[in-house]
C-alpha positions in Angstrom: -14.6 6.6 -4.2 -16.8 9.6 -3.2 -16.2 12.0 -0.4 -18.5 12.0 2.5 -18.9 15.7 3.4 -21.4 15.1 6.2 -18.9 13.4 8.6 -17.3 16.7 9.6 -14.2 18.5 8.6 -11.9 16.8 11.2 -11.8 13.7 13.5 -12.6 16.0 16.5 -15.7 17.2 14.7 -16.7 13.8 13.7 -16.5 12.4 17.2 -18.5 15.5 18.6 -21.3 14.9 16.0 -21.5 11.1 16.9 -21.6 12.0 20.6 -24.4 14.4 20.1 -26.3 12.1 17.8 -26.2 14.7 15.0 -23.9 12.7 12.7 -25.7 12.4 9.2 -25.6 9.4 7.0 -23.4 9.6 3.9 -25.2 10.5 0.7 -25.7 7.7 -1.9 -23.3 8.4 -5.0 -25.5 9.7 -7.9 -23.7 8.2 -10.9 -21.6 4.8 -11.3 -18.1 5.3 -12.4 -18.0 2.2 -14.3 -21.3 2.0 -16.3 -22.3 5.6 -15.8 -25.9 4.8 -14.8 -27.6 7.1 -12.4 -29.3 6.2 -9.1 -28.1 2.7 -9.2 -26.1 2.3 -6.0 -27.2 0.1 -3.0 -25.7 0.1 0.3 -23.2 -2.6 0.6 -22.0 -2.5 4.2 -19.1 -0.7 5.7 -15.4 -1.2 6.7 -13.3 0.2 9.6 -10.8 2.9 9.4 -8.6 3.7 12.5 -7.6 7.5 12.4 -5.5 9.7 14.6 -5.5 13.4 15.0 -3.4 14.9 17.8 -4.2 13.1 21.0 -7.5 11.7 19.4 -7.8 8.2 18.2 -11.0 6.6 17.1 -12.4 3.9 14.6 -14.9 5.1 12.1 -17.0 3.2 9.9 -16.8 3.9 6.1 -19.9 3.1 4.1 -19.7 1.1 0.7 -21.9 1.2 -2.2 -22.5 -1.4 -4.8 -24.1 -0.8 -8.5 -27.1 -2.8 -9.1 -26.2 -2.8 -13.0 -22.4 -3.6 -13.1 -21.8 -4.8 -9.6 -18.8 -2.4 -9.1 -18.2 -1.0 -5.7 -17.0 2.4 -4.1 -16.8 3.7 -0.8 -17.4 7.0 1.0 -14.7 8.0 3.3 -15.1 11.2 5.4 -13.2 14.3 3.9 -10.6 14.3 6.6 -9.2 10.9 5.9 -6.2 10.1 3.6 -6.2 7.1 1.7 -3.9 4.3 3.3 -2.8 6.7 6.1 -4.1 6.5 9.7 -3.3 10.4 10.2 -6.1 12.8 9.2 -5.4 15.5 6.7 -5.4 18.1 9.6 -2.4 16.4 10.9 -0.7 16.2 7.6 -1.6 19.9 6.8 -0.2 21.2 10.1 3.0 19.5 9.5 3.3 21.0 5.9 2.2 24.4 7.2 4.9 24.4 9.7 7.8 23.4 7.4 6.9 25.7 4.8 6.4 28.7 7.1 9.2 28.7 9.7 12.7 27.7 10.2 12.4 24.4 11.8 13.4 20.8 11.4 11.1 17.7 10.8 11.8 16.5 14.2 10.8 19.8 15.9 7.4 19.9 13.9 6.4 16.2 14.6 6.7 16.9 18.3 3.8 19.5 17.8 1.7 17.0 16.2 1.0 14.7 19.3 2.7 12.0 21.1 1.4 9.3 18.7 2.1 11.6 15.6 4.0 10.8 12.6 7.7 10.2 12.7 10.2 12.7 11.2 10.8 10.4 8.2 7.0 10.3 7.5 6.9 14.3 7.6 9.8 14.2 5.2 7.9 12.1 2.6 4.9 14.1 3.0 6.6 17.4 2.3 8.6 15.7 -0.5 5.5 14.4 -2.3 3.6 17.6 -1.8 6.4 19.8 -3.0 7.0 17.8 -6.1 3.3 18.4 -7.3 3.2 21.9 -5.9 3.7 23.8 -9.3 0.6 23.1 -11.0 -1.5 23.7 -7.9 0.2 26.9 -7.2 -0.9 28.2 -10.8 -4.2 27.1 -10.1 -4.5 28.8 -6.6 -3.0 32.0 -8.2 -5.8 32.0 -10.7 -8.5 31.5 -8.3 -7.1 34.5 -6.2 -7.2 36.7 -9.4 -10.8 35.5 -10.1 -11.9 36.3 -6.7 -10.5 39.8 -7.0 -8.2 39.5 -4.0 -6.4 42.5 -2.6 -3.4 43.2 -4.8 -1.2 44.1 -2.0 -1.8 40.7 -0.4 -1.1 38.9 -3.6 2.3 40.7 -4.0 3.2 39.8 -0.4 2.2 36.2 -1.2 4.3 36.3 -4.3 7.4 37.3 -2.4 7.0 34.3 0.1 9.8 31.8 0.4 10.4 28.8 2.7 13.0 29.4 5.4 14.1 25.8 5.2 14.8 25.6 1.4 18.7 26.2 2.1 18.7 22.7 3.4 17.6 21.0 0.2 19.9 18.5 -1.2 18.2 17.2 -4.1 18.1 19.2 -7.6 15.2 21.4 -7.6 14.0 20.7 -4.0 14.8 24.4 -2.9 12.7 25.8 -5.6 9.8 23.4 -4.7 9.9 24.4 -1.0 9.7 28.1 -2.1 6.7 27.5 -4.3 5.2 25.5 -1.3 5.6 28.5 0.7 4.0 30.5 -2.0 1.1 28.4 -2.1 0.5 28.6 1.5 0.6 32.4 1.3 -1.7 32.6 -1.6 -4.0 30.3 -0.1 -4.0 32.2 3.1 -5.2 35.3 1.0 -7.7 33.1 -0.9 -9.3 31.7 2.5 -8.5 34.7 4.6 -6.0 33.2 6.8 -7.4 29.7 6.9 -4.2 28.2 5.9 -4.8 24.9 7.9 -8.1 24.5 6.1 -6.3 24.9 2.6 -4.0 22.1 3.5 -6.6 20.1 4.9 -8.3 20.3 1.3 -5.4 20.3 -0.9 -3.2 17.7 0.7 -5.7 15.0 -0.5 -5.7 16.2 -3.9 -2.1 16.8 -4.1 -1.2 13.3 -3.0 -3.9 11.7 -5.2 -4.0 14.1 -8.3 -7.7 14.4 -8.1 -8.1 17.7 -9.6 -10.1 20.7 -8.9 -13.3 18.9 -7.7 -12.1 19.0 -4.1 -12.7 22.7 -4.1 -16.1 22.4 -5.4 -17.2 19.2 -3.1 -18.0 17.2 -6.1 -17.7 13.5 -6.1 -14.1 12.5 -6.8 -12.8 9.0 -7.8 -9.4 8.5 -6.0 -9.3 4.8 -6.6 -8.1 2.7 -9.4 -11.1 1.5 -11.8 -12.4 -2.0 -10.8 -12.9 -4.7 -13.3 -16.5 -4.1 -14.7 -18.9 -7.1 -14.7 -21.4 -7.8 -17.5 -24.5 -5.9 -17.2 -26.8 -9.0 -17.1 -24.4 -10.9 -14.8 -27.2 -11.1 -11.9 -24.8 -9.4 -9.3 -26.6 -7.0 -6.8 
């Protein structure tokens, strides 16, 4: 799977681009992830994804590509789409953001995400999954802040951040994970100068799918499991 960065950064932006006729075609992947050949992908149709973001709801077409050498396929979903989830990363990020920074409940936060937004149990699962993997990402974002030469006062303030909902944690280690999530939010706010929603928009996908640093660099990222490789001379196109 490769990320389509030309489809906009949110469903709202995607719809505006489509309505104005400015939506660009997704870039063809440069290299096959199976046989490693370059410039080998042909257009292979598309499939539809139903996505929701606040009060917006739309069906978008996700282009697919097929390698002319080995026959493997991959798709190019927009950067704001989460695999196997109808809610966009902006929705997921807003829920994570709200729960990490203020004293609240899952039910109170989902009300802010729209009438057709996620259920409290869905938001709970998002927070649980992201908090479980937040440690390694926090170290990485801290390192990025130091590399970027961010203001020391801002970094010290971010280091002191804690989640006001951590006292509710029942599972062992969950309170510490929530506090680390709040630190991540603060450091990311320093790194992107207050664009915390952008940070969760970018990072939620890589946290959930363990894709690594490439999301930051807007490189092609493989999120799906490897497909069975076909013989090179199988005649599949």
